N, CA, C and O atoms as a GROMACS GRO file, in nm:
protein
  476
    1MET      N    1   0.101  -0.168  -4.961
    1MET     CA    2   0.150  -0.046  -4.796
    1MET      C    3   0.086   0.055  -4.765
    1MET      O    4   0.117   0.147  -4.840
    2SER      N    5  -0.023   0.096  -4.657
    2SER     CA    6  -0.068   0.157  -4.660
    2SER      C    7  -0.014   0.302  -4.656
    2SER      O    8   0.097   0.321  -4.608
    3THR      N    9  -0.105   0.430  -4.717
    3THR     CA   10  -0.071   0.547  -4.722
    3THR      C   11  -0.118   0.681  -4.616
    3THR      O   12  -0.121   0.803  -4.636
    4ALA      N   13  -0.159   0.584  -4.480
    4ALA     CA   14  -0.211   0.658  -4.388
    4ALA      C   15  -0.080   0.697  -4.320
    4ALA      O   16   0.027   0.637  -4.325
    5ARG      N   17  -0.106   0.797  -4.264
    5ARG     CA   18   0.025   0.858  -4.195
    5ARG      C   19   0.028   0.796  -4.029
    5ARG      O   20  -0.075   0.831  -3.971
    6LEU      N   21   0.099   0.732  -3.962
    6LEU     CA   22   0.136   0.688  -3.856
    6LEU      C   23   0.140   0.811  -3.765
    6LEU      O   24   0.221   0.903  -3.770
    7VAL      N   25   0.023   0.795  -3.667
    7VAL     CA   26   0.011   0.852  -3.564
    7VAL      C   27   0.061   0.794  -3.446
    7VAL      O   28   0.035   0.680  -3.408
    8SER      N   29   0.146   0.888  -3.380
    8SER     CA   30   0.238   0.864  -3.285
    8SER      C   31   0.206   0.910  -3.141
    8SER      O   32   0.196   0.838  -3.042
    9LEU      N   33   0.187   1.073  -3.149
    9LEU     CA   34   0.172   1.110  -3.018
    9LEU      C   35   0.020   1.128  -2.983
    9LEU      O   36  -0.065   1.172  -3.061
   10ASP      N   37  -0.004   1.088  -2.851
   10ASP     CA   38  -0.134   1.083  -2.811
   10ASP      C   39  -0.134   1.200  -2.713
   10ASP      O   40  -0.083   1.188  -2.601
   11ARG      N   41  -0.206   1.342  -2.765
   11ARG     CA   42  -0.175   1.497  -2.714
   11ARG      C   43  -0.260   1.475  -2.580
   11ARG      O   44  -0.211   1.536  -2.484
   12GLN      N   45  -0.348   1.419  -2.556
   12GLN     CA   46  -0.434   1.408  -2.440
   12GLN      C   47  -0.320   1.350  -2.339
   12GLN      O   48  -0.272   1.407  -2.241
   13VAL      N   49  -0.281   1.182  -2.403
   13VAL     CA   50  -0.200   1.177  -2.285
   13VAL      C   51  -0.058   1.244  -2.260
   13VAL      O   52  -0.013   1.244  -2.145
   14ALA      N   53   0.007   1.297  -2.356
   14ALA     CA   54   0.126   1.386  -2.299
   14ALA      C   55   0.089   1.510  -2.199
   14ALA      O   56   0.144   1.545  -2.095
   15LEU      N   57  -0.056   1.579  -2.288
   15LEU     CA   58  -0.065   1.687  -2.178
   15LEU      C   59  -0.144   1.634  -1.993
   15LEU      O   60  -0.161   1.709  -1.896
   16SER      N   61  -0.171   1.507  -2.002
   16SER     CA   62  -0.219   1.460  -1.873
   16SER      C   63  -0.076   1.451  -1.792
   16SER      O   64  -0.071   1.504  -1.681
   17ARG      N   65   0.056   1.375  -1.852
   17ARG     CA   66   0.152   1.338  -1.789
   17ARG      C   67   0.205   1.498  -1.750
   17ARG      O   68   0.304   1.488  -1.678
   18VAL      N   69   0.174   1.617  -1.772
   18VAL     CA   70   0.248   1.748  -1.775
   18VAL      C   71   0.090   1.830  -1.664
   18VAL      O   72   0.103   1.935  -1.600
   19GLY      N   73  -0.012   1.766  -1.668
   19GLY     CA   74  -0.116   1.840  -1.578
   19GLY      C   75  -0.146   1.964  -1.646
   19GLY      O   76  -0.161   2.074  -1.593
   20GLY      N   77  -0.157   1.927  -1.810
   20GLY     CA   78  -0.212   2.037  -1.873
   20GLY      C   79  -0.116   2.155  -1.883
   20GLY      O   80  -0.160   2.264  -1.919
   21ASP      N   81   0.004   2.140  -1.856
   21ASP     CA   82   0.093   2.255  -1.850
   21ASP      C   83   0.144   2.249  -1.996
   21ASP      O   84   0.213   2.148  -2.012
   22THR      N   85   0.130   2.332  -2.119
   22THR     CA   86   0.166   2.344  -2.237
   22THR      C   87   0.314   2.370  -2.272
   22THR      O   88   0.382   2.327  -2.364
   23GLU      N   89   0.346   2.467  -2.153
   23GLU     CA   90   0.481   2.499  -2.186
   23GLU      C   91   0.570   2.392  -2.135
   23GLU      O   92   0.658   2.354  -2.212
   24LEU      N   93   0.563   2.336  -2.016
   24LEU     CA   94   0.598   2.213  -1.965
   24LEU      C   95   0.641   2.103  -2.090
   24LEU      O   96   0.755   2.077  -2.127
   25LEU      N   97   0.521   2.049  -2.140
   25LEU     CA   98   0.522   1.992  -2.272
   25LEU      C   99   0.638   2.015  -2.333
   25LEU      O  100   0.732   1.935  -2.331
   26ARG      N  101   0.641   2.140  -2.399
   26ARG     CA  102   0.690   2.157  -2.522
   26ARG      C  103   0.854   2.155  -2.457
   26ARG      O  104   0.940   2.118  -2.537
   27GLU      N  105   0.901   2.194  -2.314
   27GLU     CA  106   1.019   2.164  -2.252
   27GLU      C  107   1.059   2.024  -2.292
   27GLU      O  108   1.164   1.999  -2.353
   28ILE      N  109   0.970   1.936  -2.255
   28ILE     CA  110   0.986   1.766  -2.226
   28ILE      C  111   1.022   1.750  -2.375
   28ILE      O  112   1.122   1.684  -2.407
   29ALA      N  113   0.951   1.803  -2.455
   29ALA     CA  114   0.944   1.748  -2.618
   29ALA      C  115   1.058   1.760  -2.663
   29ALA      O  116   1.118   1.675  -2.730
   30ALA      N  117   1.109   1.902  -2.620
   30ALA     CA  118   1.260   1.945  -2.721
   30ALA      C  119   1.346   1.864  -2.660
   30ALA      O  120   1.432   1.802  -2.723
   31ILE      N  121   1.328   1.856  -2.505
   31ILE     CA  122   1.461   1.778  -2.442
   31ILE      C  123   1.440   1.658  -2.498
   31ILE      O  124   1.555   1.616  -2.512
   32PHE      N  125   1.365   1.573  -2.540
   32PHE     CA  126   1.360   1.439  -2.588
   32PHE      C  127   1.412   1.435  -2.694
   32PHE      O  128   1.495   1.347  -2.717
   33VAL      N  129   1.369   1.546  -2.808
   33VAL     CA  130   1.389   1.528  -2.970
   33VAL      C  131   1.554   1.562  -2.949
   33VAL      O  132   1.623   1.510  -3.036
   34GLY      N  133   1.613   1.625  -2.869
   34GLY     CA  134   1.765   1.630  -2.868
   34GLY      C  135   1.830   1.524  -2.789
   34GLY      O  136   1.949   1.498  -2.809
   35ASP      N  137   1.748   1.448  -2.685
   35ASP     CA  138   1.829   1.309  -2.638
   35ASP      C  139   1.805   1.206  -2.721
   35ASP      O  140   1.904   1.139  -2.752
   36TYR      N  141   1.714   1.178  -2.758
   36TYR     CA  142   1.667   1.001  -2.814
   36TYR      C  143   1.761   0.963  -2.922
   36TYR      O  144   1.759   0.845  -2.958
   37PRO      N  145   1.828   1.028  -2.969
   37PRO     CA  146   1.940   0.993  -3.092
   37PRO      C  147   2.033   0.934  -2.996
   37PRO      O  148   2.093   0.838  -3.044
   38ASN      N  149   2.065   0.962  -2.871
   38ASN     CA  150   2.199   0.905  -2.836
   38ASN      C  151   2.125   0.756  -2.759
   38ASN      O  152   2.185   0.649  -2.757
   39ALA      N  153   2.017   0.772  -2.713
   39ALA     CA  154   1.939   0.642  -2.631
   39ALA      C  155   1.969   0.548  -2.779
   39ALA      O  156   2.020   0.436  -2.770
   40LEU      N  157   1.933   0.601  -2.900
   40LEU     CA  158   1.915   0.489  -3.001
   40LEU      C  159   2.079   0.456  -3.041
   40LEU      O  160   2.102   0.347  -3.093
   41SER      N  161   2.167   0.531  -3.021
   41SER     CA  162   2.289   0.496  -3.058
   41SER      C  163   2.337   0.390  -2.910
   41SER      O  164   2.412   0.294  -2.920
   42GLU      N  165   2.276   0.436  -2.785
   42GLU     CA  166   2.348   0.312  -2.705
   42GLU      C  167   2.299   0.192  -2.726
   42GLU      O  168   2.373   0.094  -2.718
   43LEU      N  169   2.141   0.178  -2.764
   43LEU     CA  170   2.070   0.036  -2.801
   43LEU      C  171   2.142  -0.001  -2.936
   43LEU      O  172   2.185  -0.116  -2.932
   44ARG      N  173   2.170   0.068  -3.064
   44ARG     CA  174   2.272  -0.014  -3.132
   44ARG      C  175   2.422  -0.064  -3.086
   44ARG      O  176   2.471  -0.173  -3.113
   45THR      N  177   2.476   0.034  -3.018
   45THR     CA  178   2.616  -0.025  -3.000
   45THR      C  179   2.625  -0.131  -2.871
   45THR      O  180   2.728  -0.173  -2.817
   46ALA      N  181   2.464  -0.166  -2.832
   46ALA     CA  182   2.494  -0.241  -2.691
   46ALA      C  183   2.427  -0.404  -2.805
   46ALA      O  184   2.421  -0.519  -2.762
   47LEU      N  185   2.395  -0.369  -2.920
   47LEU     CA  186   2.317  -0.451  -3.021
   47LEU      C  187   2.447  -0.513  -3.081
   47LEU      O  188   2.478  -0.630  -3.055
   48GLU      N  189   2.519  -0.437  -3.158
   48GLU     CA  190   2.665  -0.464  -3.207
   48GLU      C  191   2.748  -0.546  -3.092
   48GLU      O  192   2.829  -0.632  -3.129
   49HIS      N  193   2.731  -0.522  -2.963
   49HIS     CA  194   2.833  -0.592  -2.890
   49HIS      C  195   2.751  -0.720  -2.791
   49HIS      O  196   2.800  -0.771  -2.690
   50ASN      N  197   2.610  -0.754  -2.855
   50ASN     CA  198   2.520  -0.859  -2.798
   50ASN      C  199   2.522  -0.866  -2.638
   50ASN      O  200   2.524  -0.963  -2.562
   51ASP      N  201   2.524  -0.714  -2.611
   51ASP     CA  202   2.493  -0.692  -2.496
   51ASP      C  203   2.408  -0.664  -2.434
   51ASP      O  204   2.360  -0.551  -2.422
   52ALA      N  205   2.347  -0.839  -2.344
   52ALA     CA  206   2.179  -0.795  -2.335
   52ALA      C  207   2.105  -0.734  -2.227
   52ALA      O  208   1.989  -0.695  -2.222
   53GLN      N  209   2.241  -0.733  -2.105
   53GLN     CA  210   2.210  -0.618  -1.994
   53GLN      C  211   2.213  -0.478  -2.050
   53GLN      O  212   2.111  -0.416  -2.019
   54LYS      N  213   2.287  -0.418  -2.113
   54LYS     CA  214   2.247  -0.264  -2.223
   54LYS      C  215   2.136  -0.249  -2.284
   54LYS      O  216   2.055  -0.158  -2.265
   55VAL      N  217   2.125  -0.366  -2.384
   55VAL     CA  218   1.998  -0.333  -2.427
   55VAL      C  219   1.902  -0.318  -2.333
   55VAL      O  220   1.834  -0.216  -2.333
   56GLU      N  221   1.885  -0.410  -2.249
   56GLU     CA  222   1.783  -0.397  -2.138
   56GLU      C  223   1.766  -0.253  -2.082
   56GLU      O  224   1.661  -0.188  -2.086
   57ARG      N  225   1.877  -0.215  -2.034
   57ARG     CA  226   1.857  -0.109  -1.958
   57ARG      C  227   1.836   0.016  -2.061
   57ARG      O  228   1.746   0.093  -2.028
   58ALA      N  229   1.898   0.041  -2.167
   58ALA     CA  230   1.841   0.125  -2.266
   58ALA      C  231   1.712   0.174  -2.301
   58ALA      O  232   1.647   0.278  -2.293
   59ALA      N  233   1.696   0.033  -2.354
   59ALA     CA  234   1.539   0.012  -2.388
   59ALA      C  235   1.440   0.064  -2.305
   59ALA      O  236   1.357   0.142  -2.352
   60HIS      N  237   1.437   0.026  -2.175
   60HIS     CA  238   1.369   0.056  -2.074
   60HIS      C  239   1.369   0.176  -2.016
   60HIS      O  240   1.276   0.213  -1.943
   61GLY      N  241   1.481   0.253  -2.044
   61GLY     CA  242   1.480   0.424  -2.030
   61GLY      C  243   1.401   0.479  -2.184
   61GLY      O  244   1.367   0.596  -2.195
   62LEU      N  245   1.385   0.409  -2.263
   62LEU     CA  246   1.337   0.503  -2.386
   62LEU      C  247   1.177   0.454  -2.347
   62LEU      O  248   1.087   0.535  -2.327
   63LYS      N  249   1.164   0.341  -2.342
   63LYS     CA  250   1.029   0.302  -2.328
   63LYS      C  251   0.960   0.416  -2.262
   63LYS      O  252   0.870   0.487  -2.307
   64GLY      N  253   1.030   0.419  -2.127
   64GLY     CA  254   0.991   0.535  -2.003
   64GLY      C  255   0.985   0.681  -2.080
   64GLY      O  256   0.882   0.739  -2.047
   65SER      N  257   1.059   0.753  -2.166
   65SER     CA  258   1.088   0.844  -2.214
   65SER      C  259   0.929   0.879  -2.304
   65SER      O  260   0.846   0.970  -2.290
   66VAL      N  261   0.935   0.765  -2.393
   66VAL     CA  262   0.813   0.761  -2.503
   66VAL      C  263   0.694   0.754  -2.448
   66VAL      O  264   0.590   0.802  -2.494
   67ALA      N  265   0.712   0.677  -2.320
   67ALA     CA  266   0.538   0.688  -2.278
   67ALA      C  267   0.507   0.820  -2.273
   67ALA      O  268   0.409   0.865  -2.333
   68ASN      N  269   0.582   0.890  -2.205
   68ASN     CA  270   0.551   1.040  -2.136
   68ASN      C  271   0.428   1.093  -2.295
   68ASN      O  272   0.320   1.148  -2.272
   69PHE      N  273   0.473   1.064  -2.436
   69PHE     CA  274   0.398   1.090  -2.515
   69PHE      C  275   0.303   1.011  -2.563
   69PHE      O  276   0.274   1.001  -2.682
   70GLY      N  277   0.248   0.946  -2.460
   70GLY     CA  278   0.175   0.802  -2.544
   70GLY      C  279   0.177   0.778  -2.679
   70GLY      O  280   0.081   0.773  -2.756
   71ALA      N  281   0.306   0.762  -2.705
   71ALA     CA  282   0.342   0.689  -2.840
   71ALA      C  283   0.360   0.536  -2.812
   71ALA      O  284   0.461   0.474  -2.777
   72GLN      N  285   0.218   0.491  -2.841
   72GLN     CA  286   0.249   0.334  -2.786
   72GLN      C  287   0.324   0.246  -2.876
   72GLN      O  288   0.374   0.147  -2.822
   73ALA      N  289   0.341   0.261  -2.999
   73ALA     CA  290   0.412   0.196  -3.126
   73ALA      C  291   0.570   0.156  -3.085
   73ALA      O  292   0.627   0.047  -3.078
   74ALA      N  293   0.623   0.312  -3.057
   74ALA     CA  294   0.757   0.352  -2.995
   74ALA      C  295   0.758   0.237  -2.808
   74ALA      O  296   0.829   0.141  -2.780
   75VAL      N  297   0.667   0.294  -2.739
   75VAL     CA  298   0.672   0.218  -2.624
   75VAL      C  299   0.669   0.073  -2.646
   75VAL      O  300   0.768   0.012  -2.607
   76ASP      N  301   0.549  -0.011  -2.716
   76ASP     CA  302   0.584  -0.156  -2.774
   76ASP      C  303   0.715  -0.175  -2.802
   76ASP      O  304   0.780  -0.229  -2.713
   77ALA      N  305   0.764  -0.148  -2.890
   77ALA     CA  306   0.908  -0.189  -2.967
   77ALA      C  307   0.988  -0.176  -2.862
   77ALA      O  308   1.042  -0.281  -2.827
   78ALA      N  309   1.021  -0.048  -2.780
   78ALA     CA  310   1.093  -0.055  -2.660
   78ALA      C  311   1.088  -0.151  -2.560
   78ALA      O  312   1.193  -0.204  -2.522
   79PHE      N  313   0.995  -0.176  -2.518
   79PHE     CA  314   0.937  -0.296  -2.427
   79PHE      C  315   0.990  -0.435  -2.486
   79PHE      O  316   1.058  -0.512  -2.417
   80HIS      N  317   0.950  -0.463  -2.633
   80HIS     CA  318   0.994  -0.550  -2.694
   80HIS      C  319   1.150  -0.584  -2.677
   80HIS      O  320   1.215  -0.687  -2.656
   81LEU      N  321   1.171  -0.493  -2.691
   81LEU     CA  322   1.366  -0.506  -2.686
   81LEU      C  323   1.403  -0.528  -2.530
   81LEU      O  324   1.475  -0.624  -2.504
   82GLU      N  325   1.358  -0.444  -2.427
   82GLU     CA  326   1.373  -0.471  -2.322
   82GLU      C  327   1.381  -0.601  -2.260
   82GLU      O  328   1.472  -0.640  -2.187
   83LYS      N  329   1.265  -0.674  -2.301
   83LYS     CA  330   1.235  -0.795  -2.268
   83LYS      C  331   1.308  -0.919  -2.363
   83LYS      O  332   1.310  -1.040  -2.343
   84MET      N  333   1.356  -0.854  -2.455
   84MET     CA  334   1.484  -0.978  -2.545
   84MET      C  335   1.602  -0.957  -2.459
   84MET      O  336   1.695  -1.038  -2.457
   85GLY      N  337   1.598  -0.838  -2.380
   85GLY     CA  338   1.769  -0.820  -2.323
   85GLY      C  339   1.767  -0.853  -2.188
   85GLY      O  340   1.870  -0.859  -2.121
   86TYR      N  341   1.639  -0.877  -2.138
   86TYR     CA  342   1.615  -0.947  -1.978
   86TYR      C  343   1.636  -1.106  -2.017
   86TYR      O  344   1.697  -1.174  -1.934
   87ALA      N  345   1.594  -1.162  -2.128
   87ALA     CA  346   1.588  -1.290  -2.166
   87ALA      C  347   1.744  -1.349  -2.206
   87ALA      O  348   1.800  -1.456  -2.186
   88GLY      N  349   1.782  -1.230  -2.270
   88GLY     CA  350   1.923  -1.293  -2.293
   88GLY      C  351   1.951  -1.305  -2.502
   88GLY      O  352   2.048  -1.330  -2.574
   89ASP      N  353   1.828  -1.278  -2.523
   89ASP     CA  354   1.792  -1.349  -2.648
   89ASP      C  355   1.786  -1.186  -2.730
   89ASP      O  356   1.699  -1.100  -2.731
   90LEU      N  357   1.899  -1.193  -2.783
   90LEU     CA  358   1.879  -1.077  -2.931
   90LEU      C  359   1.852  -1.109  -3.048
   90LEU      O  360   1.844  -1.015  -3.127
   91SER      N  361   1.830  -1.234  -3.096
   91SER     CA  362   1.812  -1.283  -3.199
   91SER      C  363   1.689  -1.195  -3.314
   91SER      O  364   1.690  -1.209  -3.436
   92GLN      N  365   1.620  -1.133  -3.258
   92GLN     CA  366   1.497  -1.070  -3.314
   92GLN      C  367   1.515  -0.906  -3.308
   92GLN      O  368   1.455  -0.820  -3.373
   93ALA      N  369   1.602  -0.893  -3.224
   93ALA     CA  370   1.622  -0.759  -3.168
   93ALA      C  371   1.693  -0.660  -3.270
   93ALA      O  372   1.687  -0.545  -3.228
   94ALA      N  373   1.743  -0.670  -3.361
   94ALA     CA  374   1.724  -0.577  -3.512
   94ALA      C  375   1.636  -0.540  -3.598
   94ALA      O  376   1.636  -0.435  -3.661
   95ALA      N  377   1.542  -0.646  -3.605
   95ALA     CA  378   1.387  -0.585  -3.664
   95ALA      C  379   1.308  -0.514  -3.569
   95ALA      O  380   1.224  -0.433  -3.605
   96THR      N  381   1.336  -0.547  -3.418
   96THR     CA  382   1.254  -0.468  -3.359
   96THR      C  383   1.292  -0.305  -3.339
   96THR      O  384   1.214  -0.211  -3.331
   97LEU      N  385   1.446  -0.305  -3.335
   97LEU     CA  386   1.546  -0.192  -3.344
   97LEU      C  387   1.474  -0.123  -3.438
   97LEU      O  388   1.410  -0.024  -3.403
   98SER      N  389   1.476  -0.169  -3.578
   98SER     CA  390   1.399  -0.110  -3.689
   98SER      C  391   1.283  -0.083  -3.677
   98SER      O  392   1.256  -0.015  -3.776
   99ALA      N  393   1.182  -0.097  -3.607
   99ALA     CA  394   1.055  -0.070  -3.599
   99ALA      C  395   1.039   0.048  -3.499
   99ALA      O  396   0.965   0.145  -3.514
  100LEU      N  397   1.137   0.018  -3.377
  100LEU     CA  398   1.156   0.137  -3.270
  100LEU      C  399   1.203   0.279  -3.367
  100LEU      O  400   1.143   0.385  -3.350
  101ASP      N  401   1.296   0.269  -3.450
  101ASP     CA  402   1.342   0.366  -3.485
  101ASP      C  403   1.234   0.443  -3.578
  101ASP      O  404   1.221   0.565  -3.590
  102GLU      N  405   1.143   0.316  -3.658
  102GLU     CA  406   1.039   0.426  -3.759
  102GLU      C  407   0.938   0.487  -3.679
  102GLU      O  408   0.887   0.595  -3.710
  103ALA      N  409   0.898   0.402  -3.545
  103ALA     CA  410   0.798   0.486  -3.459
  103ALA      C  411   0.885   0.636  -3.413
  103ALA      O  412   0.826   0.744  -3.423
  104LEU      N  413   0.981   0.632  -3.379
  104LEU     CA  414   1.037   0.739  -3.319
  104LEU      C  415   1.101   0.854  -3.443
  104LEU      O  416   1.149   0.966  -3.422
  105ILE      N  417   1.087   0.800  -3.546
  105ILE     CA  418   1.087   0.921  -3.688
  105ILE      C  419   0.958   0.989  -3.694
  105ILE      O  420   0.927   1.108  -3.708
  106HIS      N  421   0.889   0.878  -3.677
  106HIS     CA  422   0.712   0.984  -3.672
  106HIS      C  423   0.695   1.038  -3.573
  106HIS      O  424   0.645   1.150  -3.580
  107LEU      N  425   0.730   0.975  -3.429
  107LEU     CA  426   0.672   1.046  -3.334
  107LEU      C  427   0.784   1.177  -3.343
  107LEU      O  428   0.744   1.289  -3.308
  108ARG      N  429   0.906   1.161  -3.384
  108ARG     CA  430   0.995   1.312  -3.375
  108ARG      C  431   0.913   1.454  -3.463
  108ARG      O  432   0.915   1.573  -3.432
  109GLY      N  433   0.860   1.399  -3.555
  109GLY     CA  434   0.823   1.476  -3.641
  109GLY      C  435   0.657   1.554  -3.605
  109GLY      O  436   0.622   1.665  -3.645
  110GLU      N  437   0.567   1.449  -3.510
  110GLU     CA  438   0.450   1.486  -3.439
  110GLU      C  439   0.514   1.613  -3.351
  110GLU      O  440   0.460   1.722  -3.365
  111LEU      N  441   0.666   1.596  -3.233
  111LEU     CA  442   0.679   1.653  -3.193
  111LEU      C  443   0.735   1.759  -3.204
  111LEU      O  444   0.721   1.843  -3.115
  112ASP      N  445   0.812   1.783  -3.315
  112ASP     CA  446   0.853   1.893  -3.368
  112ASP      C  447   0.714   2.000  -3.414
  112ASP      O  448   0.723   2.120  -3.388
  113SER      N  449   0.620   1.960  -3.465
  113SER     CA  450   0.456   2.014  -3.487
  113SER      C  451   0.435   2.060  -3.375
  113SER      O  452   0.429   2.182  -3.365
  114LEU      N  453   0.419   1.984  -3.267
  114LEU     CA  454   0.354   2.015  -3.134
  114LEU      C  455   0.461   2.136  -3.069
  114LEU      O  456   0.408   2.233  -3.015
  115CYS      N  457   0.614   2.128  -3.076
  115CYS     CA  458   0.677   2.262  -3.015
  115CYS      C  459   0.635   2.380  -3.128
  115CYS      O  460   0.614   2.487  -3.072
  116ALA      N  461   0.623   2.383  -3.226
  116ALA     CA  462   0.597   2.495  -3.319
  116ALA      C  463   0.473   2.543  -3.263
  116ALA      O  464   0.466   2.660  -3.226
  117GLU      N  465   0.364   2.458  -3.252
  117GLU     CA  466   0.272   2.526  -3.197
  117GLU      C  467   0.218   2.550  -3.087
  117GLU      O  468   0.103   2.591  -3.073
  118LEU      N  469   0.319   2.519  -2.978
  118LEU     CA  470   0.342   2.553  -2.848
  118LEU      C  471   0.434   2.682  -2.836
  118LEU      O  472   0.446   2.746  -2.732
  119SER      N  473   0.489   2.708  -2.936
  119SER     CA  474   0.592   2.839  -2.889
  119SER      C  475   0.502   2.950  -2.911
  119SER      O  476   0.538   3.065  -2.889
   0.00000   0.00000   0.00000
């Protein structure tokens, strides 16, 4: 297993999404860090109930949120969950949710660091 640190946050993308406004980026990052656990919980509950439509909707929303930070690994995992939900086939969703969770853990650490730097 590689010991290289996974980079999730693309600062250039994130800054471009807020027109270079670092204060706005800090605010959006703080809101995301506070809100994303609820989105993950919603995804887990939808999977537990085998509710493909709810998986699709929850993954779509989370995908949009993480795209604001250029977090490609999280975007990709959320997109795969969204497609699985759309197709009604959740057979591989648990593994993909695990990948999404890992990507979000890395992203959160980077967003926490970013918020500290911008404060």
